[in-house]
N, CA, C and O atoms as a GROMACS GRO file, in nm:
protein
  220
    1MET      N    1  14.166   1.489  -0.226
    1MET     CA    2  14.216   1.598  -0.222
    1MET      C    3  14.371   1.614  -0.232
    1MET      O    4  14.455   1.527  -0.214
    2THR      N    5  14.389   1.745  -0.264
    2THR     CA    6  14.553   1.729  -0.303
    2THR      C    7  14.637   1.816  -0.212
    2THR      O    8  14.583   1.921  -0.175
    3SER      N    9  14.751   1.792  -0.174
    3SER     CA   10  14.824   1.828  -0.073
    3SER      C   11  14.956   1.879  -0.109
    3SER      O   12  15.017   1.837  -0.208
    4HIS      N   13  15.010   1.981  -0.018
    4HIS     CA   14  15.137   2.044  -0.030
    4HIS      C   15  15.248   1.957   0.011
    4HIS      O   16  15.362   1.962  -0.036
    5PHE      N   17  15.200   1.867   0.112
    5PHE     CA   18  15.284   1.774   0.197
    5PHE      C   19  15.289   1.628   0.155
    5PHE      O   20  15.186   1.578   0.109
    6THR      N   21  15.382   1.564   0.164
    6THR     CA   22  15.403   1.423   0.153
    6THR      C   23  15.362   1.366   0.264
    6THR      O   24  15.357   1.423   0.374
    7LYS      N   25  15.321   1.213   0.235
    7LYS     CA   26  15.282   1.135   0.345
    7LYS      C   27  15.366   1.135   0.489
    7LYS      O   28  15.322   1.101   0.599
    8GLU      N   29  15.491   1.181   0.459
    8GLU     CA   30  15.596   1.186   0.590
    8GLU      C   31  15.600   1.318   0.650
    8GLU      O   32  15.662   1.338   0.755
    9GLY      N   33  15.527   1.419   0.581
    9GLY     CA   34  15.481   1.548   0.633
    9GLY      C   35  15.594   1.669   0.610
    9GLY      O   36  15.613   1.770   0.677
   10THR      N   37  15.666   1.617   0.481
   10THR     CA   38  15.757   1.708   0.442
   10THR      C   39  15.693   1.765   0.311
   10THR      O   40  15.612   1.706   0.240
   11PRO      N   41  15.748   1.903   0.288
   11PRO     CA   42  15.669   1.974   0.154
   11PRO      C   43  15.698   1.879   0.017
   11PRO      O   44  15.797   1.805   0.015
   12LYS      N   45  15.629   1.885  -0.069
   12LYS     CA   46  15.658   1.820  -0.189
   12LYS      C   47  15.732   1.929  -0.291
   12LYS      O   48  15.723   2.051  -0.282
   13LYS      N   49  15.808   1.853  -0.389
   13LYS     CA   50  15.881   1.963  -0.450
   13LYS      C   51  15.764   2.031  -0.555
   13LYS      O   52  15.666   1.975  -0.604
   14GLY      N   53  15.801   2.140  -0.566
   14GLY     CA   54  15.719   2.227  -0.653
   14GLY      C   55  15.798   2.264  -0.787
   14GLY      O   56  15.920   2.275  -0.798
   15TYR      N   57  15.694   2.283  -0.895
   15TYR     CA   58  15.749   2.305  -1.010
   15TYR      C   59  15.684   2.429  -1.062
   15TYR      O   60  15.562   2.439  -1.050
   16ARG      N   61  15.760   2.536  -1.125
   16ARG     CA   62  15.699   2.657  -1.154
   16ARG      C   63  15.581   2.650  -1.264
   16ARG      O   64  15.484   2.724  -1.249
   17THR      N   65  15.587   2.569  -1.367
   17THR     CA   66  15.519   2.549  -1.476
   17THR      C   67  15.443   2.390  -1.454
   17THR      O   68  15.492   2.295  -1.394
   18GLU      N   69  15.332   2.396  -1.512
   18GLU     CA   70  15.274   2.270  -1.530
   18GLU      C   71  15.360   2.186  -1.630
   18GLU      O   72  15.381   2.066  -1.612
   19ALA      N   73  15.402   2.248  -1.724
   19ALA     CA   74  15.484   2.153  -1.837
   19ALA      C   75  15.617   2.079  -1.760
   19ALA      O   76  15.656   1.965  -1.784
   20LYS      N   77  15.678   2.172  -1.661
   20LYS     CA   78  15.790   2.120  -1.586
   20LYS      C   79  15.725   1.986  -1.536
   20LYS      O   80  15.753   1.874  -1.578
   21ALA      N   81  15.628   2.020  -1.434
   21ALA     CA   82  15.563   1.909  -1.350
   21ALA      C   83  15.527   1.793  -1.430
   21ALA      O   84  15.550   1.679  -1.389
   22LYS      N   85  15.470   1.816  -1.545
   22LYS     CA   86  15.425   1.710  -1.620
   22LYS      C   87  15.554   1.624  -1.690
   22LYS      O   88  15.553   1.502  -1.709
   23GLN      N   89  15.640   1.695  -1.716
   23GLN     CA   90  15.765   1.642  -1.760
   23GLN      C   91  15.842   1.550  -1.647
   23GLN      O   92  15.895   1.443  -1.679
   24ALA      N   93  15.844   1.596  -1.526
   24ALA     CA   94  15.881   1.511  -1.433
   24ALA      C   95  15.804   1.379  -1.378
   24ALA      O   96  15.856   1.283  -1.323
   25ALA      N   97  15.660   1.400  -1.408
   25ALA     CA   98  15.597   1.307  -1.388
   25ALA      C   99  15.615   1.170  -1.486
   25ALA      O  100  15.605   1.050  -1.458
   26GLN      N  101  15.647   1.245  -1.619
   26GLN     CA  102  15.678   1.138  -1.742
   26GLN      C  103  15.807   1.086  -1.689
   26GLN      O  104  15.814   0.963  -1.684
   27VAL      N  105  15.910   1.155  -1.649
   27VAL     CA  106  16.035   1.101  -1.633
   27VAL      C  107  16.014   0.951  -1.507
   27VAL      O  108  16.071   0.843  -1.523
   28SER      N  109  15.930   0.981  -1.401
   28SER     CA  110  15.888   0.911  -1.278
   28SER      C  111  15.824   0.767  -1.356
   28SER      O  112  15.856   0.654  -1.319
   29TRP      N  113  15.737   0.791  -1.456
   29TRP     CA  114  15.686   0.686  -1.511
   29TRP      C  115  15.783   0.600  -1.592
   29TRP      O  116  15.765   0.479  -1.593
   30VAL      N  117  15.884   0.655  -1.658
   30VAL     CA  118  15.956   0.577  -1.724
   30VAL      C  119  16.057   0.497  -1.622
   30VAL      O  120  16.076   0.376  -1.629
   31ILE      N  121  16.116   0.583  -1.529
   31ILE     CA  122  16.209   0.522  -1.433
   31ILE      C  123  16.154   0.434  -1.340
   31ILE      O  124  16.214   0.328  -1.320
   32ASN      N  125  16.041   0.461  -1.274
   32ASN     CA  126  15.970   0.384  -1.176
   32ASN      C  127  15.829   0.318  -1.201
   32ASN      O  128  15.779   0.253  -1.110
   33GLY      N  129  15.769   0.331  -1.311
   33GLY     CA  130  15.655   0.285  -1.335
   33GLY      C  131  15.521   0.368  -1.256
   33GLY      O  132  15.405   0.329  -1.245
   34ALA      N  133  15.576   0.482  -1.212
   34ALA     CA  134  15.476   0.556  -1.119
   34ALA      C  135  15.371   0.626  -1.195
   34ALA      O  136  15.417   0.695  -1.286
   35GLU      N  137  15.233   0.627  -1.184
   35GLU     CA  138  15.154   0.693  -1.264
   35GLU      C  139  15.107   0.813  -1.166
   35GLU      O  140  15.043   0.794  -1.063
   36LEU      N  141  15.146   0.932  -1.213
   36LEU     CA  142  15.147   1.053  -1.126
   36LEU      C  143  15.071   1.152  -1.207
   36LEU      O  144  15.086   1.154  -1.329
   37GLN      N  145  14.974   1.251  -1.136
   37GLN     CA  146  14.913   1.354  -1.177
   37GLN      C  147  14.999   1.472  -1.144
   37GLN      O  148  15.105   1.477  -1.080
   38THR      N  149  14.926   1.569  -1.204
   38THR     CA  150  15.028   1.731  -1.163
   38THR      C  151  14.894   1.793  -1.117
   38THR      O  152  14.783   1.748  -1.148
   39TYR      N  153  14.912   1.880  -1.055
   39TYR     CA  154  14.800   1.969  -1.014
   39TYR      C  155  14.863   2.101  -0.935
   39TYR      O  156  14.970   2.088  -0.875
   40ARG      N  157  14.792   2.231  -0.937
   40ARG     CA  158  14.864   2.355  -0.889
   40ARG      C  159  14.805   2.343  -0.729
   40ARG      O  160  14.698   2.293  -0.694
   41CYS      N  161  14.887   2.390  -0.660
   41CYS     CA  162  14.896   2.367  -0.534
   41CYS      C  163  14.810   2.516  -0.442
   41CYS      O  164  14.863   2.627  -0.450
   42ASP      N  165  14.716   2.503  -0.385
   42ASP     CA  166  14.661   2.619  -0.328
   42ASP      C  167  14.749   2.683  -0.233
   42ASP      O  168  14.753   2.806  -0.224
   43PHE      N  169  14.821   2.605  -0.161
   43PHE     CA  170  14.900   2.648  -0.057
   43PHE      C  171  15.042   2.738  -0.107
   43PHE      O  172  15.079   2.841  -0.050
   44CYS      N  173  15.100   2.686  -0.206
   44CYS     CA  174  15.232   2.766  -0.237
   44CYS      C  175  15.222   2.811  -0.391
   44CYS      O  176  15.310   2.881  -0.442
   45HIS      N  177  15.102   2.764  -0.465
   45HIS     CA  178  15.076   2.808  -0.597
   45HIS      C  179  15.179   2.752  -0.707
   45HIS      O  180  15.175   2.788  -0.825
   46LEU      N  181  15.264   2.667  -0.658
   46LEU     CA  182  15.340   2.585  -0.743
   46LEU      C  183  15.261   2.466  -0.800
   46LEU      O  184  15.144   2.439  -0.775
   47TRP      N  185  15.345   2.402  -0.879
   47TRP     CA  186  15.286   2.264  -0.934
   47TRP      C  187  15.338   2.162  -0.853
   47TRP      O  188  15.453   2.177  -0.811
   48HIS      N  189  15.265   2.046  -0.821
   48HIS     CA  190  15.308   1.921  -0.752
   48HIS      C  191  15.269   1.800  -0.842
   48HIS      O  192  15.200   1.804  -0.945
   49MET      N  193  15.322   1.700  -0.788
   49MET     CA  194  15.294   1.565  -0.838
   49MET      C  195  15.220   1.467  -0.747
   49MET      O  196  15.260   1.459  -0.630
   50GLY      N  197  15.131   1.401  -0.782
   50GLY     CA  198  15.079   1.310  -0.691
   50GLY      C  199  15.011   1.196  -0.740
   50GLY      O  200  14.983   1.192  -0.860
   51LYS      N  201  14.978   1.094  -0.659
   51LYS     CA  202  14.906   0.969  -0.705
   51LYS      C  203  14.752   1.017  -0.748
   51LYS      O  204  14.688   1.108  -0.695
   52PRO      N  205  14.715   0.944  -0.842
   52PRO     CA  206  14.553   0.975  -0.915
   52PRO      C  207  14.494   0.956  -0.799
   52PRO      O  208  14.544   0.890  -0.707
   53PHE      N  209  14.355   1.027  -0.794
   53PHE     CA  210  14.272   1.015  -0.688
   53PHE      C  211  14.178   0.882  -0.739
   53PHE      O  212  14.134   0.866  -0.853
   54SER      N  213  14.163   0.801  -0.633
   54SER     CA  214  14.062   0.686  -0.658
   54SER      C  215  13.930   0.749  -0.649
   54SER      O  216  13.907   0.836  -0.566
   55ARG      N  217  13.832   0.702  -0.745
   55ARG     CA  218  13.708   0.723  -0.707
   55ARG      C  219  13.608   0.610  -0.662
   55ARG      O  220  13.494   0.640  -0.628
   0.00000   0.00000   0.00000
């Protein structure tokens, strides 16, 4: 399940386009080694990043 909020309860940073969100996710990978996915938020309709879902 995707979320508009962080685990701390604050709103996640929103990006206007999927491309901008993917670019930010790539930067996070290069700097922190964090694997993040992007998704369109049903709450604010912006794009967010989050950890991949475990199946």
